[in-house]
N, C-alpha and C positions, 0 to 999 in steps of 0.2 A: 726752015723747020726749027722750032724751039724744042730743046731737049730738057726734060725734067729729070733731075737725078733721083734715082730710087734704087735702093738695095733691098731686094726681097730675099729673106733668108729662109731656107727650108726648115731650120731648126728653131725659129722664133715661136714662142708660145703666145698665141693670141687668145686672150681671155674672152669667154663668151658671156656677155651680159647685155641687158637692155639699157641703152643709153638714156640719160635724163634730158636729152635735148634732141632736136631735129635739125638736120643740115639740109638746106634746100639749095639745089644747083639751078641757077638761072641761065637761060640761053643768052649769048652775046655774039657780037660779030668780031671780037678781038682775038679769041683763042681758037687755035686749030682743033678740029674734032679729035684727031689722034692724040694730041697733047692732053685733052680733057680726059680721055679714056685712061691714059697712063697715070695721070694725077689721081684719078679715082682709085685705080688699082693700088697705087702706093698708099693712099690715105686709109683705105678700109681693107686692104689685103684681100681683094676679091679676084675672081677670074676675069679674063678678057671679056667673056660673054656677058657677065653681070655688069661690068663697067660700060660696055657698049650699049646695053639696054638702058641704063640710067642716062647716058649721054644722049641716046636717041630720043628718049622720053622728053628730056629738057629741050632738045632741038625742035621737036614737033609740037610740044605743048607749052613751051615757054619756061617751064620749070619742072623739076623732078626732086623727089625726096631721095637723099643718098642714104641707103641702108646696107 
């Protein structure tokens, strides 16, 4: 299992804004499903359920927009 270091702080202020770009997650056969979920949680500071949904969408459709 690959571990992705991530420190989520309860006190971090996450600014709410509309990004000027789109991040697309593509399905591949190299990364573990659980590691992708953790990476998404770290990158966009979202819940497990949201990260799992994005990961599942990429897994079944080939790609997913990370929001």
